[in-house]
N, CA, C and O atoms as a GROMACS GRO file, in nm:
protein
  576
    1UNK      N    1  -3.304  -0.010   0.034
    1UNK     CA    2  -3.166  -0.037   0.000
    1UNK      C    3  -3.129   0.045  -0.123
    1UNK      O    4  -3.203   0.046  -0.222
    2UNK      N    5  -3.015   0.114  -0.118
    2UNK     CA    6  -2.972   0.194  -0.232
    2UNK      C    7  -2.857   0.125  -0.304
    2UNK      O    8  -2.774   0.059  -0.243
    3UNK      N    9  -2.855   0.141  -0.433
    3UNK     CA   10  -2.752   0.082  -0.518
    3UNK      C   11  -2.623   0.161  -0.504
    3UNK      O   12  -2.624   0.284  -0.512
    4UNK      N   13  -2.512   0.091  -0.483
    4UNK     CA   14  -2.382   0.154  -0.474
    4UNK      C   15  -2.295   0.099  -0.586
    4UNK      O   16  -2.312  -0.016  -0.628
    5UNK      N   17  -2.204   0.179  -0.633
    5UNK     CA   18  -2.118   0.140  -0.744
    5UNK      C   19  -1.973   0.166  -0.708
    5UNK      O   20  -1.938   0.275  -0.662
    6UNK      N   21  -1.889   0.067  -0.728
    6UNK     CA   22  -1.745   0.082  -0.708
    6UNK      C   23  -1.681   0.102  -0.844
    6UNK      O   24  -1.714   0.030  -0.939
    7UNK      N   25  -1.591   0.196  -0.855
    7UNK     CA   26  -1.520   0.221  -0.979
    7UNK      C   27  -1.370   0.221  -0.949
    7UNK      O   28  -1.323   0.309  -0.877
    8UNK      N   29  -1.294   0.124  -1.002
    8UNK     CA   30  -1.151   0.120  -0.972
    8UNK      C   31  -1.076   0.245  -1.019
    8UNK      O   32  -0.966   0.272  -0.970
    9UNK      N   33  -1.133   0.320  -1.111
    9UNK     CA   34  -1.071   0.446  -1.151
    9UNK      C   35  -1.073   0.548  -1.037
    9UNK      O   36  -1.001   0.648  -1.040
   10UNK      N   37  -1.157   0.522  -0.937
   10UNK     CA   38  -1.164   0.611  -0.821
   10UNK      C   39  -1.060   0.582  -0.715
   10UNK      O   40  -1.062   0.643  -0.608
   11UNK      N   41  -0.968   0.489  -0.743
   11UNK     CA   42  -0.857   0.463  -0.651
   11UNK      C   43  -0.736   0.541  -0.702
   11UNK      O   44  -0.688   0.518  -0.813
   12UNK      N   45  -0.689   0.632  -0.619
   12UNK     CA   46  -0.578   0.719  -0.655
   12UNK      C   47  -0.456   0.679  -0.572
   12UNK      O   48  -0.464   0.668  -0.450
   13UNK      N   49  -0.344   0.659  -0.640
   13UNK     CA   50  -0.218   0.629  -0.573
   13UNK      C   51  -0.117   0.734  -0.615
   13UNK      O   52  -0.098   0.760  -0.734
   14UNK      N   53  -0.053   0.795  -0.516
   14UNK     CA   54   0.051   0.894  -0.544
   14UNK      C   55   0.174   0.856  -0.462
   14UNK      O   56   0.166   0.834  -0.342
   15UNK      N   57   0.287   0.847  -0.530
   15UNK     CA   58   0.414   0.818  -0.464
   15UNK      C   59   0.514   0.927  -0.496
   15UNK      O   60   0.538   0.957  -0.613
   16UNK      N   61   0.571   0.985  -0.394
   16UNK     CA   62   0.673   1.089  -0.408
   16UNK      C   63   0.622   1.204  -0.497
   16UNK      O   64   0.696   1.261  -0.576
   17UNK      N   65   0.492   1.235  -0.481
   17UNK     CA   66   0.431   1.345  -0.554
   17UNK      C   67   0.388   1.312  -0.696
   17UNK      O   68   0.338   1.399  -0.767
   18UNK      N   69   0.406   1.188  -0.739
   18UNK     CA   70   0.374   1.148  -0.876
   18UNK      C   71   0.257   1.050  -0.878
   18UNK      O   72   0.256   0.954  -0.801
   19UNK      N   73   0.158   1.074  -0.965
   19UNK     CA   74   0.045   0.981  -0.974
   19UNK      C   75   0.088   0.849  -1.038
   19UNK      O   76   0.166   0.848  -1.133
   20UNK      N   77   0.037   0.741  -0.984
   20UNK     CA   78   0.067   0.607  -1.034
   20UNK      C   79  -0.051   0.560  -1.118
   20UNK      O   80  -0.167   0.579  -1.081
   21UNK      N   81  -0.021   0.498  -1.232
   21UNK     CA   82  -0.127   0.449  -1.320
   21UNK      C   83  -0.080   0.320  -1.387
   21UNK      O   84   0.035   0.278  -1.371
   22UNK      N   85  -0.171   0.258  -1.463
   22UNK     CA   86  -0.138   0.133  -1.532
   22UNK      C   87  -0.148   0.012  -1.442
   22UNK      O   88  -0.063  -0.077  -1.445
   23UNK      N   89  -0.252   0.010  -1.360
   23UNK     CA   90  -0.269  -0.096  -1.260
   23UNK      C   91  -0.304  -0.231  -1.324
   23UNK      O   92  -0.358  -0.238  -1.434
   24UNK      N   93  -0.273  -0.337  -1.251
   24UNK     CA   94  -0.308  -0.473  -1.291
   24UNK      C   95  -0.460  -0.488  -1.295
   24UNK      O   96  -0.530  -0.411  -1.229
   25UNK      N   97  -0.512  -0.586  -1.370
   25UNK     CA   98  -0.658  -0.601  -1.381
   25UNK      C   99  -0.726  -0.654  -1.256
   25UNK      O  100  -0.845  -0.630  -1.239
   26UNK      N  101  -0.656  -0.724  -1.171
   26UNK     CA  102  -0.719  -0.777  -1.049
   26UNK      C  103  -0.681  -0.689  -0.931
   26UNK      O  104  -0.689  -0.567  -0.942
   27UNK      N  105  -0.641  -0.746  -0.821
   27UNK     CA  106  -0.599  -0.667  -0.706
   27UNK      C  107  -0.475  -0.588  -0.745
   27UNK      O  108  -0.375  -0.646  -0.789
   28UNK      N  109  -0.481  -0.455  -0.730
   28UNK     CA  110  -0.367  -0.374  -0.770
   28UNK      C  111  -0.306  -0.296  -0.655
   28UNK      O  112  -0.196  -0.241  -0.670
   29UNK      N  113  -0.372  -0.289  -0.541
   29UNK     CA  114  -0.313  -0.228  -0.421
   29UNK      C  115  -0.356  -0.310  -0.300
   29UNK      O  116  -0.474  -0.342  -0.285
   30UNK      N  117  -0.260  -0.344  -0.217
   30UNK     CA  118  -0.294  -0.406  -0.089
   30UNK      C  119  -0.208  -0.342   0.019
   30UNK      O  120  -0.092  -0.306  -0.004
   31UNK      N  121  -0.267  -0.328   0.138
   31UNK     CA  122  -0.199  -0.266   0.252
   31UNK      C  123  -0.208  -0.364   0.368
   31UNK      O  124  -0.317  -0.402   0.410
   32UNK      N  125  -0.092  -0.405   0.419
   32UNK     CA  126  -0.087  -0.502   0.528
   32UNK      C  127  -0.004  -0.446   0.643
   32UNK      O  128   0.112  -0.412   0.625
   33UNK      N  129  -0.065  -0.437   0.761
   33UNK     CA  130   0.008  -0.390   0.879
   33UNK      C  131   0.109  -0.493   0.924
   33UNK      O  132   0.090  -0.613   0.906
   34UNK      N  133   0.217  -0.444   0.982
   34UNK     CA  134   0.324  -0.531   1.031
   34UNK      C  135   0.284  -0.603   1.160
   34UNK      O  136   0.312  -0.721   1.177
   35UNK      N  137   0.219  -0.531   1.249
   35UNK     CA  138   0.190  -0.584   1.382
   35UNK      C  139   0.044  -0.562   1.418
   35UNK      O  140  -0.021  -0.473   1.364
   36UNK      N  141  -0.008  -0.644   1.509
   36UNK     CA  142  -0.143  -0.618   1.558
   36UNK      C  143  -0.144  -0.491   1.644
   36UNK      O  144  -0.039  -0.447   1.691
   37UNK      N  145  -0.261  -0.432   1.663
   37UNK     CA  146  -0.271  -0.312   1.747
   37UNK      C  147  -0.243  -0.345   1.892
   37UNK      O  148  -0.187  -0.264   1.965
   38UNK      N  149  -0.283  -0.466   1.936
   38UNK     CA  150  -0.262  -0.509   2.074
   38UNK      C  151  -0.211  -0.653   2.077
   38UNK      O  152  -0.247  -0.733   1.991
   39UNK      N  153  -0.128  -0.684   2.174
   39UNK     CA  154  -0.088  -0.821   2.206
   39UNK      C  155  -0.151  -0.850   2.341
   39UNK      O  156  -0.173  -0.759   2.421
   40UNK      N  157  -0.181  -0.976   2.368
   40UNK     CA  158  -0.237  -1.010   2.500
   40UNK      C  159  -0.169  -1.132   2.557
   40UNK      O  160  -0.112  -1.214   2.485
   41UNK      N  161  -0.178  -1.142   2.688
   41UNK     CA  162  -0.121  -1.254   2.758
   41UNK      C  163  -0.217  -1.293   2.870
   41UNK      O  164  -0.279  -1.207   2.933
   42UNK      N  165  -0.229  -1.422   2.894
   42UNK     CA  166  -0.313  -1.470   3.003
   42UNK      C  167  -0.224  -1.519   3.116
   42UNK      O  168  -0.130  -1.595   3.093
   43UNK      N  169  -0.253  -1.476   3.238
   43UNK     CA  170  -0.181  -1.521   3.356
   43UNK      C  171  -0.226  -1.661   3.396
   43UNK      O  172  -0.321  -1.715   3.339
   44UNK      N  173  -0.159  -1.719   3.495
   44UNK     CA  174  -0.192  -1.853   3.543
   44UNK      C  175  -0.334  -1.862   3.596
   44UNK      O  176  -0.395  -1.968   3.590
   45UNK      N  177  -0.387  -1.751   3.648
   45UNK     CA  178  -0.523  -1.751   3.702
   45UNK      C  179  -0.627  -1.710   3.597
   45UNK      O  180  -0.744  -1.694   3.629
   46UNK      N  181  -0.583  -1.694   3.472
   46UNK     CA  182  -0.677  -1.661   3.365
   46UNK      C  183  -0.695  -1.512   3.340
   46UNK      O  184  -0.765  -1.474   3.246
   47UNK      N  185  -0.633  -1.428   3.422
   47UNK     CA  186  -0.645  -1.284   3.399
   47UNK      C  187  -0.572  -1.249   3.269
   47UNK      O  188  -0.459  -1.290   3.246
   48UNK      N  189  -0.640  -1.174   3.186
   48UNK     CA  190  -0.585  -1.135   3.056
   48UNK      C  191  -0.547  -0.988   3.060
   48UNK      O  192  -0.623  -0.902   3.105
   49UNK      N  193  -0.428  -0.961   3.012
   49UNK     CA  194  -0.378  -0.823   3.002
   49UNK      C  195  -0.335  -0.802   2.858
   49UNK      O  196  -0.271  -0.888   2.798
   50UNK      N  197  -0.370  -0.688   2.805
   50UNK     CA  198  -0.326  -0.658   2.669
   50UNK      C  199  -0.229  -0.541   2.672
   50UNK      O  200  -0.237  -0.452   2.756
   51UNK      N  201  -0.138  -0.544   2.576
   51UNK     CA  202  -0.037  -0.440   2.562
   51UNK      C  203  -0.053  -0.375   2.426
   51UNK      O  204  -0.057  -0.443   2.324
   52UNK      N  205  -0.060  -0.244   2.427
   52UNK     CA  206  -0.072  -0.170   2.301
   52UNK      C  207   0.060  -0.173   2.228
   52UNK      O  208   0.165  -0.146   2.287
   53UNK      N  209   0.056  -0.204   2.102
   53UNK     CA  210   0.174  -0.201   2.016
   53UNK      C  211   0.169  -0.071   1.937
   53UNK      O  212   0.068  -0.040   1.875
   54UNK      N  213   0.275   0.002   1.940
   54UNK     CA  214   0.281   0.129   1.869
   54UNK      C  215   0.364   0.116   1.742
   54UNK      O  216   0.439   0.206   1.704
   55UNK      N  217   0.350   0.003   1.678
   55UNK     CA  218   0.422  -0.028   1.555
   55UNK      C  219   0.329  -0.003   1.438
   55UNK      O  220   0.240  -0.084   1.411
   56UNK      N  221   0.348   0.108   1.368
   56UNK     CA  222   0.262   0.143   1.255
   56UNK      C  223   0.327   0.112   1.121
   56UNK      O  224   0.287   0.166   1.018
   57UNK      N  225   0.428   0.023   1.121
   57UNK     CA  226   0.488  -0.016   0.994
   57UNK      C  227   0.390  -0.100   0.913
   57UNK      O  228   0.301  -0.166   0.967
   58UNK      N  229   0.407  -0.096   0.782
   58UNK     CA  230   0.320  -0.173   0.694
   58UNK      C  231   0.392  -0.203   0.564
   58UNK      O  232   0.494  -0.142   0.532
   59UNK      N  233   0.337  -0.298   0.491
   59UNK     CA  234   0.382  -0.326   0.355
   59UNK      C  235   0.267  -0.292   0.261
   59UNK      O  236   0.155  -0.338   0.280
   60UNK      N  237   0.296  -0.211   0.162
   60UNK     CA  238   0.198  -0.176   0.059
   60UNK      C  239   0.247  -0.239  -0.070
   60UNK      O  240   0.358  -0.212  -0.116
   61UNK      N  241   0.163  -0.322  -0.129
   61UNK     CA  242   0.197  -0.387  -0.254
   61UNK      C  243   0.116  -0.323  -0.366
   61UNK      O  244  -0.006  -0.318  -0.360
   62UNK      N  245   0.187  -0.276  -0.467
   62UNK     CA  246   0.123  -0.212  -0.583
   62UNK      C  247   0.160  -0.295  -0.705
   62UNK      O  248   0.278  -0.313  -0.736
   63UNK      N  249   0.058  -0.345  -0.773
   63UNK     CA  250   0.080  -0.431  -0.889
   63UNK      C  251   0.042  -0.356  -1.016
   63UNK      O  252  -0.072  -0.312  -1.033
   64UNK      N  253   0.140  -0.344  -1.104
   64UNK     CA  254   0.123  -0.268  -1.228
   64UNK      C  255   0.139  -0.361  -1.349
   64UNK      O  256   0.208  -0.462  -1.342
   65UNK      N  257   0.074  -0.324  -1.458
   65UNK     CA  258   0.100  -0.392  -1.584
   65UNK      C  259   0.246  -0.366  -1.621
   65UNK      O  260   0.300  -0.261  -1.588
   66UNK      N  261   0.309  -0.460  -1.689
   66UNK     CA  262   0.449  -0.439  -1.731
   66UNK      C  263   0.462  -0.318  -1.822
   66UNK      O  264   0.568  -0.256  -1.826
   67UNK      N  265   0.356  -0.283  -1.892
   67UNK     CA  266   0.360  -0.170  -1.985
   67UNK      C  267   0.340  -0.034  -1.917
   67UNK      O  268   0.349   0.069  -1.983
   68UNK      N  269   0.313  -0.032  -1.788
   68UNK     CA  270   0.285   0.093  -1.717
   68UNK      C  271   0.409   0.181  -1.709
   68UNK      O  272   0.517   0.134  -1.673
   69UNK      N  273   0.393   0.308  -1.743
   69UNK     CA  274   0.504   0.403  -1.730
   69UNK      C  275   0.539   0.427  -1.583
   69UNK      O  276   0.649   0.474  -1.553
   70UNK      N  277   0.447   0.394  -1.493
   70UNK     CA  278   0.472   0.414  -1.350
   70UNK      C  279   0.576   0.317  -1.294
   70UNK      O  280   0.630   0.341  -1.186
   71UNK      N  281   0.605   0.209  -1.365
   71UNK     CA  282   0.714   0.120  -1.322
   71UNK      C  283   0.844   0.199  -1.311
   71UNK      O  284   0.927   0.171  -1.224
   72UNK      N  285   0.862   0.295  -1.399
   72UNK     CA  286   0.985   0.376  -1.398
   72UNK      C  287   0.996   0.460  -1.270
   72UNK      O  288   1.106   0.485  -1.222
   73UNK      N  289   0.883   0.503  -1.214
   73UNK     CA  290   0.884   0.582  -1.091
   73UNK      C  291   0.938   0.499  -0.976
   73UNK      O  292   1.026   0.544  -0.902
   74UNK      N  293   0.886   0.378  -0.961
   74UNK     CA  294   0.932   0.290  -0.853
   74UNK      C  295   1.075   0.243  -0.877
   74UNK      O  296   1.153   0.233  -0.782
   75UNK      N  297   1.109   0.214  -1.001
   75UNK     CA  298   1.244   0.168  -1.030
   75UNK      C  299   1.346   0.279  -1.003
   75UNK      O  300   1.454   0.252  -0.950
   76UNK      N  301   1.313   0.403  -1.038
   76UNK     CA  302   1.404   0.515  -1.010
   76UNK      C  303   1.423   0.534  -0.860
   76UNK      O  304   1.534   0.559  -0.814
   77UNK      N  305   1.314   0.521  -0.784
   77UNK     CA  306   1.324   0.533  -0.638
   77UNK      C  307   1.411   0.421  -0.582
   77UNK      O  308   1.493   0.444  -0.493
   78UNK      N  309   1.394   0.300  -0.633
   78UNK     CA  310   1.474   0.185  -0.589
   78UNK      C  311   1.622   0.209  -0.618
   78UNK      O  312   1.706   0.185  -0.532
   79UNK      N  313   1.653   0.256  -0.738
   79UNK     CA  314   1.793   0.280  -0.775
   79UNK      C  315   1.855   0.393  -0.692
   79UNK      O  316   1.971   0.384  -0.652
   80UNK      N  317   1.776   0.499  -0.665
   80UNK     CA  318   1.825   0.608  -0.578
   80UNK      C  319   1.856   0.555  -0.439
   80UNK      O  320   1.958   0.590  -0.379
   81UNK      N  321   1.768   0.470  -0.389
   81UNK     CA  322   1.787   0.414  -0.255
   81UNK      C  323   1.912   0.326  -0.250
   81UNK      O  324   1.991   0.335  -0.155
   82UNK      N  325   1.929   0.243  -0.350
   82UNK     CA  326   2.048   0.157  -0.354
   82UNK      C  327   2.176   0.239  -0.362
   82UNK      O  328   2.277   0.204  -0.299
   83UNK      N  329   2.173   0.348  -0.438
   83UNK     CA  330   2.293   0.430  -0.458
   83UNK      C  331   2.324   0.521  -0.339
   83UNK      O  332   2.440   0.534  -0.300
   84UNK      N  333   2.220   0.583  -0.282
   84UNK     CA  334   2.247   0.688  -0.183
   84UNK      C  335   2.155   0.688  -0.062
   84UNK      O  336   2.172   0.768   0.029
   85UNK      N  337   2.056   0.597  -0.060
   85UNK     CA  338   1.961   0.597   0.051
   85UNK      C  339   1.857   0.706   0.040
   85UNK      O  340   1.790   0.738   0.139
   86UNK      N  341   1.842   0.765  -0.078
   86UNK     CA  342   1.750   0.878  -0.097
   86UNK      C  343   1.627   0.840  -0.178
   86UNK      O  344   1.576   0.921  -0.256
   87UNK      N  345   1.578   0.717  -0.161
   87UNK     CA  346   1.465   0.672  -0.242
   87UNK      C  347   1.330   0.677  -0.174
   87UNK      O  348   1.230   0.640  -0.236
   88UNK      N  349   1.324   0.721  -0.050
   88UNK     CA  350   1.196   0.725   0.021
   88UNK      C  351   1.114   0.845  -0.023
   88UNK      O  352   1.169   0.950  -0.056
   89UNK      N  353   0.983   0.829  -0.024
   89UNK     CA  354   0.892   0.938  -0.058
   89UNK      C  355   0.757   0.919   0.010
   89UNK      O  356   0.731   0.814   0.069
   90UNK      N  357   0.674   1.020   0.002
   90UNK     CA  358   0.540   1.009   0.058
   90UNK      C  359   0.456   0.914  -0.028
   90UNK      O  360   0.476   0.903  -0.149
   91UNK      N  361   0.362   0.847   0.039
   91UNK     CA  362   0.272   0.756  -0.031
   91UNK      C  363   0.130   0.784   0.015
   91UNK      O  364   0.102   0.795   0.134
   92UNK      N  365   0.039   0.794  -0.082
   92UNK     CA  366  -0.102   0.810  -0.050
   92UNK      C  367  -0.182   0.716  -0.140
   92UNK      O  368  -0.162   0.710  -0.261
   93UNK      N  369  -0.273   0.642  -0.076
   93UNK     CA  370  -0.369   0.559  -0.148
   93UNK      C  371  -0.506   0.607  -0.102
   93UNK      O  372  -0.537   0.602   0.018
   94UNK      N  373  -0.588   0.653  -0.195
   94UNK     CA  374  -0.721   0.704  -0.158
   94UNK      C  375  -0.825   0.647  -0.253
   94UNK      O  376  -0.807   0.643  -0.374
   95UNK      N  377  -0.936   0.602  -0.194
   95UNK     CA  378  -1.051   0.557  -0.271
   95UNK      C  379  -1.154   0.669  -0.262
   95UNK      O  380  -1.208   0.694  -0.154
   96UNK      N  381  -1.179   0.736  -0.374
   96UNK     CA  382  -1.255   0.860  -0.373
   96UNK      C  383  -1.399   0.846  -0.327
   96UNK      O  384  -1.449   0.932  -0.255
   97UNK      N  385  -1.468   0.741  -0.367
   97UNK     CA  386  -1.610   0.728  -0.335
   97UNK      C  387  -1.633   0.716  -0.185
   97UNK      O  388  -1.731   0.770  -0.132
   98UNK      N  389  -1.544   0.646  -0.116
   98UNK     CA  390  -1.562   0.630   0.029
   98UNK      C  391  -1.473   0.724   0.110
   98UNK      O  392  -1.487   0.733   0.232
   99UNK      N  393  -1.383   0.794   0.042
   99UNK     CA  394  -1.286   0.881   0.107
   99UNK      C  395  -1.195   0.801   0.201
   99UNK      O  396  -1.139   0.857   0.295
  100UNK      N  397  -1.179   0.670   0.175
  100UNK     CA  398  -1.083   0.589   0.250
  100UNK      C  399  -0.944   0.630   0.210
  100UNK      O  400  -0.919   0.664   0.094
  101UNK      N  401  -0.851   0.628   0.307
  101UNK     CA  402  -0.717   0.672   0.275
  101UNK      C  403  -0.613   0.600   0.360
  101UNK      O  404  -0.635   0.574   0.479
  102UNK      N  405  -0.503   0.568   0.298
  102UNK     CA  406  -0.382   0.522   0.367
  102UNK      C  407  -0.272   0.618   0.326
  102UNK      O  408  -0.255   0.648   0.208
  103UNK      N  409  -0.197   0.667   0.425
  103UNK     CA  410  -0.097   0.770   0.398
  103UNK      C  411   0.028   0.743   0.480
  103UNK      O  412   0.021   0.698   0.595
  104UNK      N  413   0.142   0.771   0.420
  104UNK     CA  414   0.269   0.760   0.492
  104UNK      C  415   0.364   0.868   0.443
  104UNK      O  416   0.376   0.892   0.323
  105UNK      N  417   0.430   0.932   0.536
  105UNK     CA  418   0.530   1.034   0.500
  105UNK      C  419   0.656   0.970   0.444
  105UNK      O  420   0.728   1.032   0.365
  106UNK      N  421   0.684   0.846   0.484
  106UNK     CA  422   0.804   0.777   0.439
  106UNK      C  423   0.768   0.636   0.391
  106UNK      O  424   0.725   0.551   0.469
  107UNK      N  425   0.787   0.614   0.263
  107UNK     CA  426   0.769   0.482   0.204
  107UNK      C  427   0.884   0.458   0.107
  107UNK      O  428   0.934   0.552   0.045
  108UNK      N  429   0.926   0.333   0.096
  108UNK     CA  430   1.037   0.302   0.007
  108UNK      C  431   1.018   0.165  -0.053
  108UNK      O  432   0.952   0.079   0.005
  109UNK      N  433   1.077   0.144  -0.170
  109UNK     CA  434   1.074   0.013  -0.234
  109UNK      C  435   1.160  -0.079  -0.150
  109UNK      O  436   1.279  -0.053  -0.132
  110UNK      N  437   1.102  -0.187  -0.099
  110UNK     CA  438   1.173  -0.271  -0.005
  110UNK      C  439   1.245  -0.389  -0.068
  110UNK      O  440   1.333  -0.449  -0.006
  111UNK      N  441   1.210  -0.421  -0.192
  111UNK     CA  442   1.279  -0.532  -0.257
  111UNK      C  443   1.270  -0.518  -0.408
  111UNK      O  444   1.180  -0.453  -0.462
  112UNK      N  445   1.364  -0.580  -0.473
  112UNK     CA  446   1.361  -0.580  -0.620
  112UNK      C  447   1.243  -0.665  -0.665
  112UNK      O  448   1.219  -0.773  -0.609
  113UNK      N  449   1.168  -0.618  -0.764
  113UNK     CA  450   1.055  -0.700  -0.809
  113UNK      C  451   1.104  -0.823  -0.884
  113UNK      O  452   1.210  -0.824  -0.945
  114UNK      N  453   1.022  -0.928  -0.877
  114UNK     CA  454   1.053  -1.049  -0.954
  114UNK      C  455   1.029  -1.024  -1.103
  114UNK      O  456   0.967  -0.925  -1.142
  115UNK      N  457   1.078  -1.114  -1.183
  115UNK     CA  458   1.061  -1.103  -1.328
  115UNK      C  459   0.997  -1.232  -1.379
  115UNK      O  460   1.043  -1.342  -1.348
  116UNK      N  461   0.891  -1.217  -1.457
  116UNK     CA  462   0.823  -1.331  -1.518
  116UNK      C  463   0.790  -1.297  -1.662
  116UNK      O  464   0.760  -1.182  -1.694
  117UNK      N  465   0.796  -1.396  -1.748
  117UNK     CA  466   0.761  -1.377  -1.888
  117UNK      C  467   0.672  -1.492  -1.930
  117UNK      O  468   0.694  -1.606  -1.890
  118UNK      N  469   0.571  -1.462  -2.010
  118UNK     CA  470   0.479  -1.565  -2.056
  118UNK      C  471   0.408  -1.520  -2.183
  118UNK      O  472   0.450  -1.424  -2.249
  119UNK      N  473   0.302  -1.589  -2.216
  119UNK     CA  474   0.227  -1.557  -2.337
  119UNK      C  475   0.153  -1.424  -2.325
  119UNK      O  476   0.130  -1.357  -2.426
  120UNK      N  477   0.116  -1.385  -2.204
  120UNK     CA  478   0.047  -1.259  -2.183
  120UNK      C  479   0.145  -1.155  -2.131
  120UNK      O  480   0.256  -1.187  -2.089
  121UNK      N  481   0.102  -1.030  -2.133
  121UNK     CA  482   0.188  -0.918  -2.093
  121UNK      C  483   0.244  -0.935  -1.952
  121UNK      O  484   0.364  -0.922  -1.931
  122UNK      N  485   0.158  -0.964  -1.856
  122UNK     CA  486   0.202  -0.983  -1.719
  122UNK      C  487   0.206  -0.855  -1.638
  122UNK      O  488   0.171  -0.748  -1.686
  123UNK      N  489   0.250  -0.868  -1.514
  123UNK     CA  490   0.251  -0.758  -1.419
  123UNK      C  491   0.385  -0.751  -1.346
  123UNK      O  492   0.465  -0.844  -1.350
  124UNK      N  493   0.407  -0.638  -1.280
  124UNK     CA  494   0.521  -0.621  -1.191
  124UNK      C  495   0.465  -0.581  -1.055
  124UNK      O  496   0.383  -0.490  -1.044
  125UNK      N  497   0.511  -0.650  -0.952
  125UNK     CA  498   0.463  -0.626  -0.817
  125UNK      C  499   0.570  -0.549  -0.739
  125UNK      O  500   0.682  -0.597  -0.719
  126UNK      N  501   0.533  -0.428  -0.695
  126UNK     CA  502   0.623  -0.343  -0.618
  126UNK      C  503   0.584  -0.350  -0.472
  126UNK      O  504   0.471  -0.319  -0.436
  127UNK      N  505   0.679  -0.390  -0.387
  127UNK     CA  506   0.654  -0.393  -0.243
  127UNK      C  507   0.721  -0.271  -0.181
  127UNK      O  508   0.842  -0.251  -0.192
  128UNK      N  509   0.638  -0.191  -0.114
  128UNK     CA  510   0.687  -0.073  -0.045
  128UNK      C  511   0.672  -0.093   0.104
  128UNK      O  512   0.570  -0.145   0.150
  129UNK      N  513   0.772  -0.053   0.178
  129UNK     CA  514   0.762  -0.054   0.324
  129UNK      C  515   0.729   0.087   0.368
  129UNK      O  516   0.770   0.186   0.308
  130UNK      N  517   0.651   0.093   0.475
  130UNK     CA  518   0.604   0.219   0.529
  130UNK      C  519   0.643   0.224   0.676
  130UNK      O  520   0.622   0.129   0.750
  131UNK      N  521   0.701   0.337   0.716
  131UNK     CA  522   0.746   0.350   0.855
  131UNK      C  523   0.631   0.380   0.951
  131UNK      O  524   0.630   0.329   1.063
  132UNK      N  525   0.534   0.459   0.909
  132UNK     CA  526   0.428   0.504   0.999
  132UNK      C  527   0.298   0.523   0.920
  132UNK      O  528   0.265   0.634   0.878
  133UNK      N  529   0.225   0.414   0.901
  133UNK     CA  530   0.102   0.416   0.822
  133UNK      C  531  -0.011   0.482   0.899
  133UNK      O  532  -0.033   0.453   1.016
  134UNK      N  533  -0.081   0.571   0.832
  134UNK     CA  534  -0.202   0.635   0.887
  134UNK      C  535  -0.317   0.598   0.795
  134UNK      O  536  -0.308   0.609   0.673
  135UNK      N  537  -0.428   0.553   0.856
  135UNK     CA  538  -0.546   0.514   0.778
  135UNK      C  539  -0.669   0.583   0.835
  135UNK      O  540  -0.676   0.612   0.954
  136UNK      N  541  -0.768   0.608   0.747
  136UNK     CA  542  -0.894   0.666   0.794
  136UNK      C  543  -1.007   0.625   0.700
  136UNK      O  544  -0.986   0.596   0.583
  137UNK      N  545  -1.126   0.625   0.756
  137UNK     CA  546  -1.252   0.598   0.682
  137UNK      C  547  -1.247   0.467   0.604
  137UNK      O  548  -1.293   0.462   0.490
  138UNK      N  549  -1.194   0.364   0.663
  138UNK     CA  550  -1.180   0.239   0.589
  138UNK      C  551  -1.315   0.179   0.553
  138UNK      O  552  -1.390   0.134   0.640
  139UNK      N  553  -1.345   0.179   0.425
  139UNK     CA  554  -1.466   0.116   0.374
  139UNK      C  555  -1.596   0.183   0.415
  139UNK      O  556  -1.702   0.123   0.400
  140UNK      N  557  -1.589   0.304   0.464
  140UNK     CA  558  -1.711   0.375   0.504
  140UNK      C  559  -1.761   0.453   0.383
  140UNK      O  560  -1.704   0.556   0.349
  141UNK      N  561  -1.866   0.405   0.317
  141UNK     CA  562  -1.907   0.468   0.191
  141UNK      C  563  -1.977   0.604   0.211
  141UNK      O  564  -2.055   0.623   0.305
  142UNK      N  565  -1.947   0.693   0.121
  142UNK     CA  566  -2.026   0.815   0.110
  142UNK      C  567  -2.152   0.779   0.034
  142UNK      O  568  -2.169   0.664  -0.005
  143UNK      N  569  -2.238   0.872   0.014
  143UNK     CA  570  -2.358   0.842  -0.066
  143UNK      C  571  -2.314   0.839  -0.212
  143UNK      O  572  -2.294   0.942  -0.275
  144UNK      N  573  -2.301   0.718  -0.264
  144UNK     CA  574  -2.261   0.699  -0.405
  144UNK      C  575  -2.377   0.648  -0.484
  144UNK      O  576  -2.364   0.626  -0.605
   0.00000   0.00000   0.00000
């Protein structure tokens, strides 16, 4: 058995050509598909048929510290979208050690982030919608 090491600094996020930084201390990126790859139905006699769903939409949630300068990148895209519909950009999330990647040619801020204030700095959660998510090498480690 060989020792493997995960380093969160090896997770690279780029939106609209700009690197994102200042991530939250816990989960800072999550990718959730909109639909299952297949739906199935069982007939009265028990025969099961599945139908391929070609829906590659997804929600990508990026959580940043409130102090992150990258909040301005998402906020500017949100404001552009509200004003003119021109806020979509490419999105790439890559984990370097495993070469895992999620990529979309079109991603946009789908909702205004909530606001919270407390004794600690806190975070801002940006929800991006993706029209056509492409993923590869999910969790397949290289020799690290």
